[in-house]
N, C-alpha and C positions, 0 to 999 in steps of 0.2 A: 786153581791149585795145582803148582806144576805135577807133572809127571815123575814118577819114582826114578832115581837112581836103578840104571843097566841092570837090571839078571834079579830088583830085585819083586815081588808080588806086586805090591804096592803101598798105601799109605796106610799111617795109626791118626787121626787126626786124638790132640786127646787137652783136656786142658789144662791151664799151672796158673796157683796163684803162689807168686814169687818174684823176688823184684825184678827186674830187668834189665838190670844194671847194677850192678858195683863195686867200687875203687876204691883202692886203698890208699892212705896219706899218709902222710909224715911229721907231726909237728915240733914242736917246745911244748913243751911240760903249761905253760901257760894259756898256748891255742897260737902263739905270733910261730912266726917262718912254718906256713902250710905249705906243703907241695908236693904233689902227686909222688907214691912211693916205688911203686913201677911205670915201665913207661906207654905200656898195657894193663886196664884195667882190665879183661879179664873173668871178671865176675871173680874180685876174689875178693875173699873175707878172712876172719876169723885168725891172724897173724899172730905172732908170739917168737918172742928176741932168744936168743942164744945168752945163753950164762955172761959172754965175757962181749955181749951188745954186739957183735961185727956181722953177725948173719940175722934171716928174719926167715920165717917156718909160716908159712900159708894156706887156704885154703883157695882154691880156683878152680872155677869149671870152663877152664879155654878149648878141653879138647869135645866139649859139645854141650849145649844148655842143662845142667841136671842133672852133668853129669861131676860130682863133689872130688878132685884129685890133691895132691900134696906136694908142693913146692917148698924148696929158699929160695935164696939171694942173696948173696953180702950186698954189705953197708956201704958205700965207696965214703971218699971223700966230705959230699953232700949229705951224703948219711942218705943219702937213698939207694934203692934195689937195683944189681947189676947181677949178668951171671947165673939168670933161671934156672932151676935144673929141677925135675919130677925127680921125685921121693917116692910112692906111693900111688897107681894110679890102678886104673879097674873099673870094672861096674858099678863094684860099692859104694854106699856112703863113704868116704873116707873124709876125718873130718879131724878140726879141733889138735893140733902138733903139738907137740912140747918137747925139748932136748932134752936128757937129762947135763945134771951141771958136769959131766967131762965129756959130752959130745960126740958120746957112744953109742946113747941109742935113743930114737922116736918112740913115745910114747903117744896114741889118736885115741879118737874114734869111730869105728867103721863096723859098718854090717858083713861084711867079706862071710861072716864065719857062715854053714850050712844052714842055723837059723834064722840067720838074717836074721836078728834081733843087735842092737848097736851095744857093741861089749870095747875095750880097750884093749887094744893092741901092741905092739912091741918090736920094730923094728932096730932090729942090728947092722948102725951104718957102717960096718964092713965087713959082717957076712952077707951082709942083706934075706938076712933069715930071719921070717913073721912070727911072733908067740903072740897065740889068742891070751891075754893075761888074763882076763874074768873070765871068759866061753870055761868053764870048772865044771865039775859035779860037784865040789863041795859049794863056790859062789852063787848057781841054778837061783833063781830066784823059781816062786809060784809059776805057772807056766799058765794059767788062765789068768795072770798081770800081764803088764808093762811089757816090765823086766831089760829095764835098757841100763845104760853108765854113759855118762858122759865127763867132756871138763875136765882133761887128766889133770896134773902139775905136781911136777916134782917137787922133794924138802931138795931146802940147798945141800944138804949131804951126801943127796943120792942115792939113799936109805928106804927111800917112798915115793908113793906115788896115790895122789890124793883125787878120788871123781865124784861125783853126786851117781847116787843111783835111785830107780824106783821100785829097786825088785821088792816083792814082799807084800808091791803093795795094788790095789784092787782097784779097776775100770770106775770110775768117777766121770756120771754128766754134770754138765754147768748149771746155774740154776737149781745148787742143792740138787741134784738129781734130776731133774726135770727135763734137761735140756740134753739135744743130740752127742752136741759135742763134749769132748772128755778134759777135764783138767789132770795136773800135774804132781802127784805128790812126792817133791828128790828127799836124799839122806845124803851126807856125807862119807865115805868112808875113806879107807886107808890100803892099800896094800903094798906089800915087798913085792921088787924088780920079780921075784924070782917064783912067786906066786904064794910066799907063806905072810904069815902076819893081816891076815884081811881082817879088819872089824870096820866099828860103826863111831865114828868119832861125833855124831851130831844127828839130832833128830826131834820135830818135833809133833807129836801130832795135831795132825790138819793141815799141816805147812810144809810149803815148797822150798826146800836150802839146797841151790845151789854156786857155780866158780866157784867151786872154791881156790885159794892162793894159797902160800903161805911166806910167813913173816924173815927179814931174813933171818935173824937167830934159831928158825927152824920150831921150836917152838910153836905159837898161834897157826889155826889156819884158820881165815877169813873169807867171808858165804854171804852172798845174798840171801833174805827171808823173807815170804809172802805167802800169806795163805792160802789151801789150798785154789780153790773157789776165784781168788785174786788173780793163777794164770791166764784164765783164761780171757779176761780183763784188759792184762798186758798185753794181748796177740793181738786183741780187735781195737781199732778206731773210735768205736765209743766210749771204752772203757780206760784206754792208755793212758788217758791225762789225770785218771779218777782215782784207781788202787794204790794201793797203798804198799809198798814194802820197805823194808831196814837192813842195813850191813851191821854182821856180826859175827865175830870169830870167840872162837874158845880152845884152848889151853890143849894140845898136843896126846899127851900122854895121859891128862887125867876126862880125858873129854867134862871138863867141867871149866870153875869161871868163864864160865858165859861174858859178854860183856857190848852192849848192844852202844855202836856207836853212832849209831845217829839215832832219831824222831823226829816224827811229825810226819806231813802231806810228801806226793813222787816217788813214783816206780822207782825205786835205784837197782841197780843191776852192777852186774861190772866191775868188784873192785879186787882191788890189788894195791898192793904193799909198795909204795912209793920211797917211802924210805925205812928208816926203824920203826916213827914217830907219825907217819902220816901214808893214811891209808886215801888212794882215789876212786873215783867209781863215776857211771855213766848216771846220770838222772832222763829215762825213759821216757816223753813225750809231756807236753805239757809245755804251760808258761815259764818256766826255769828247767826248758832239756839241753843240755851239754853236760861239760866233766865235770867235777863238783873234790871237793878237798874235805876229807873229817876234820884234821887240826886248825882248818885255814892256812896252811903256809906259802898254799900254793892259793892262786885264785878261779874263781869257777869261770871257764870257758861256757859260754851259753853259744851253741852250734849244736843240729840235725846233725848225730854222725851214733854208728850202734861200733860193738864191740872191742873197746879201747882198752889197750894193754902198756904201760909202760915199759921204758928203756931199765937195767938195771942199776944204772946210774941215776936214774927219777927225772932226767933230765927233759929227754922225747918220749912221744906218746904214739904209737898209728890206731887209725879208727877205720875206719869202713863206713862212707855216705852210698847209697842207695839209691833207686831211684823205681818207682813200679808203674811206668808208666808202659802200658801194656803191650804188650806184643803184636805184630801185624801179625791178622790172618795165615797162616799157610806157612809160616816162618821153623826152620828146623827144631825139630832138641833132639836132643842126645836119643840115639834108637839101642833100647837092650835088645833087639830081637834084632838078626843084620840080614835077615829078611823081610823088613818092612824097613821104611822113613815114615821117622815118628813125624811129628808138624803141630804145632802150636792151632787151638781154632778156640772159638767165642764157645758159651755156653748153651750145653741141649741140642747139638748139631745133631740131624735125623735125615737119610738117605730116599729120596722118592724111588720105586721101583723103576723111573723110567728116565732116574739118573742122575735130578737135583737134588744139591743140598737147603736145607732146611735152619734156622739158628736164632738162638735167642741174639740180640746183641747187648749183651750183658755190660762186656768191657769198650768194644772193638766199636767201629761206628759214630753212633748217638750217644752210644751206652746208656744209654731207658732201656733197655730191655723190653724196644721191640721184638716182632718177628721179618727179618728180611732171609732169603733163597736167594738163588744164585746157581752157574755152571758149578761140576766141579775145579773147570780152573781160576773159577774165582769173577766169573765174566757174569754180563744181565744183572746182577745186581739188585733188586728191588723189596723194596718197604714196602710188606703186601699185611703189616698193621703195626702203626706209630702209636708208641704207646703216650704223647704229648698229647694226644687228642682223646684219651680213656679218660678224664677226670681225675684221675688215681691222683692220691697226694704227691704233689711235685718231689716233696723231702724222700719220702721212702721211697718214693723211684729214683734216686739220686744212689742215695745208699746202697741202691738194689736190691731193696729189702723188697716192693711193688713190680708191679711191671707183666710180662705177656712171655709167660712160660713154658718148656718144656710144648715143639710146634709138631706134632701129628699126622706124615701126610696120611687120604686116604690112600689107598690100593690102586685108583685108574689115575690119582692125582691132581685132581682137581681139586681136591678144598685142604684144608688147614686145617686143624683142632687145636685149642691149647689150653690153657688157665688163665686165667683178667681179674687179679686181684696185691692181694697183700698175701707173701713167701715168708721161708723160714721162721726162724721167731713173731712174727709177725703174722702168723698162719692162726695161732688162737687169738687173736683181738680181730679180725679184720674180714671179710670174706671172698671172697669169689668163685667166678664165674668162669663156666667151660664152653670156649666160644669155639664159632669156625666162622674161613672167611675161606674166597674163591681162592686160588694160587695166582690171579692174575689180582687181588686185593679188592674185590669185590662182594657185593655181598653177603656182606656182615652179618654174625646173627651171632644169640644166648645160646645153650644148647640147656643151662641149668639155672634156675629163678634168682643165684644170689643171696640166697636165704643164709647160705651155711659156705664151710672154705671147700670152695671145689674145685678139681683140676690136676693137672698129671695126662690126658687123654692120650687114648692107644685105641689102635680100629683093628676093627677086628680080619683075616682077612677077604670076606668077601663084598667090606665093607658098609656090613649094612649094622654094622652095632658098636658103640666104643663102651669102655669100659674106660672110668676114673674113681678118680677117690676124692672122702671127703673127712671133714679133719672141723673139730669140735663140741659143739652137745653130739653130734654124730659120727663114727667114724667108720671107716671098710672100704671096698670097694663096689661101686656100682658098676650094672651096664646097662647103656639107651640100647637100645632098638630106633634106629632113622626111622625104620617103614611104620612104626606106629606109634611112636611116644614113647612107651610105655621103657620104664625104670625098674630094672631086678636089684636089688639085693644082695651081692652075693659075697661079702662079708662087710660082722658088724668091728671090727681086731684098727688097732690101730694101723693100718693097712698105707701103706703109698705107694708109688712108682709103677703102678702097674704096668708092665710091658707087653701086647698080643704076640703071640709068636705068631713068624709068616703063612704055617703050616694050619695054624689057626686052632691048635689041641690044647695050648698051655698058657697061660697068662703068667707072667712072671710080675716078680712087684716085692717093695721088703715095710719088713716088718718087726714092731717095736715088742722082741721078746721077754726086756725084763726092764728095769725102766732105767736103764741105763746105756741098754742092748738093742741095737739092727738086728737082725738078720735080713738073705737069699731066701725066698720060698717060691713056688711053682703052686697055680692051684688050677681047677679046667674049670674052663665058665658056666659049666653046673655046677659048681661047686662041689664037687666029687675032688678029690686022690692031692690031697693036701700035702707038700713036702715041704720042709724046711732045709735048704741044703749048703747051709753054715750055721756056728756052734761059736766064734771066735772067742767072743763077747768083751770084742776089740770096735763092732758094730761094723757091720759090710749093709753096700746099699749102692744103690743110684745104678742099679745092677739094666741091661738091654739085653737083648738077641744078636750077634754077629750071623753075618753071610754064612760060615758053615755051621749054623745051628747050634754053636757053645752060648757059652752065658760070660758078658763081659760085666766085671762092678770095680769096687771101691770099697778095698778095706784098710785097717788099720792094723791087720791081728800080726804083724811084725815089730809094734810098738813105734816108742818117739823115735827120731831117729837125732834129737836136739831137746835141748831141757826147752818146755811150751812157752814160756813167761822172755824167750829172750825172740818168738819168734813175732814179725807184723802183716796184719792186717790176714791172717787168716780163720779162716772157722777149725777146723781139721788138721792140726797139721802135720800128719805123721801119714795122710790115708797114698795108698798107693794102688795104680791098677793091676785087675790079678785078670783070670778066664776061668771057668773050669763043661764040665759036660753036662747035659740040660739032666744026669741026676747028681751034678754036687759033683761027682767023681775028676782027678786029674788037675786040681788047682794049680795056676803059674802064675808066677809072679813077673808082670809087664814091665814097670817101671821100679826104683830104685833109688831113688830121690828125696833131699832131703825136702822136700817141696809136697806142695796139697795138687795131687795127678788125679784127677778126675776126667768122666767122659768120654766113651772110645768109642772113636767108628772109626771101622777100616772101609778102603777106598783099594778094590781090585787096579790093576795095570790096564785093564782092556776097559775099567769105565774114564778113567785121567785118561787114556788115549783118544775117548772119542774125541 
């Protein structure tokens, strides 16, 4: 790991689940004549056309990996973008821009308001004045729920803006409320650009209605419709080719005359009126992935792509191609804190008191969830436990659902403890054991008997005890005394991810506080002084102690940053990194990306400079 730039305090390592590249392409509506839209890929996505078809607006992270900003480009004679100009920049998530028909006002989704929720904003291109259109008291939803607003679309006469929103919905877990990750319920709304006339035009209980677009005559709005439960499978590799959705439209004036334009299998999203009589859309995942057309006036285009948008004359389509090749260890990401350089790392990074890094190599290297250690500069990398030799189901290991998770250093740096077995949704049906191995890879031994799902160990300050969690028929935190071999029950709730404080006084952990929610808690090793430090309703977890005594954790308190069904390969797409004091006060957001960010670890400059 390279030292931080001059004047910085150091580096924060973090994990991110997001495309490593995203390139915009333009093609004819039948898929022919495909070429790259822009000279630079620059993590471009979510394009839209001006009403005259001469200008393209798009989102790009060219200012830094994770920093979503909005740009425009003119289309040249070959239909490619030139003269790229920034329009909306800054540390917030700015996305999904759409230009008014008169070319004067840009509508977009942004988290730039003080509440950090995704709101619909307007930019006057003449005066550069910004207006938060949906962030008013009249439109505020239930603060206990997600309350986000997404995907604005102008009516052809410029009198209305349609958008999707999960306002006044509740946080729901997938798997009928049993899962950690949340699903999303969206409805379609319209509002005038002056903030008046707000009303709901389409909703269906238990369903998610997203990505509204207007018919050319302005009388109808088309959207995709999927069950709320289906929004989970829509962004999971094992579900994307299984879940179904349909393309639906309604009459805007009456909010009736519902028409289902499609039926049958396939995940269908991104609908768009290509003409007055034709609607194009994306089949996401599965054998038929690519562009499809409701009336069949154009042939389907089987191609791996995302976010298609058709030109006003229906002749061209812009879309993105994404790549999930893992970022390199220590790759720079956008730094929301100017005092620190942010860098990418694999999962569960842990720093020994002697200054050596350990990780679970789930995404990088062998990618089989082995335990690897290295010097802070990345040199002397060693596989101290290779999951390939563990006897675990290779299929589960390849899916990242089994392996050696969460390395924990002993205070003297001689041992690394970890959990070995099945994780995430597999924890309910597989066992796991707490193991330890010497830091040179020798003397592997099991510390628990593998009769339950035990894992996520952490050492006490004196190195004589390990706290870990069990999950399944028995739940809660356990403390193993390494000197006597005795085990003490610390808790019997659905607790997870314990982390012993460096001074030995507190154990930090995540507790399932309701059927759909987890919160960050602390407890003393003797079982007293339980404190629940978060209460967002949106899942707070993966908490660890920072070097300065603060707590670092992951939270979805500010809701989704995008329609959930449009993500790929994620568990919890809205998660951001936060810090707080040990008593739960002074909560601060440390990232604000469109992606799943988690697992922070700070390296002070003096450690990196050794």
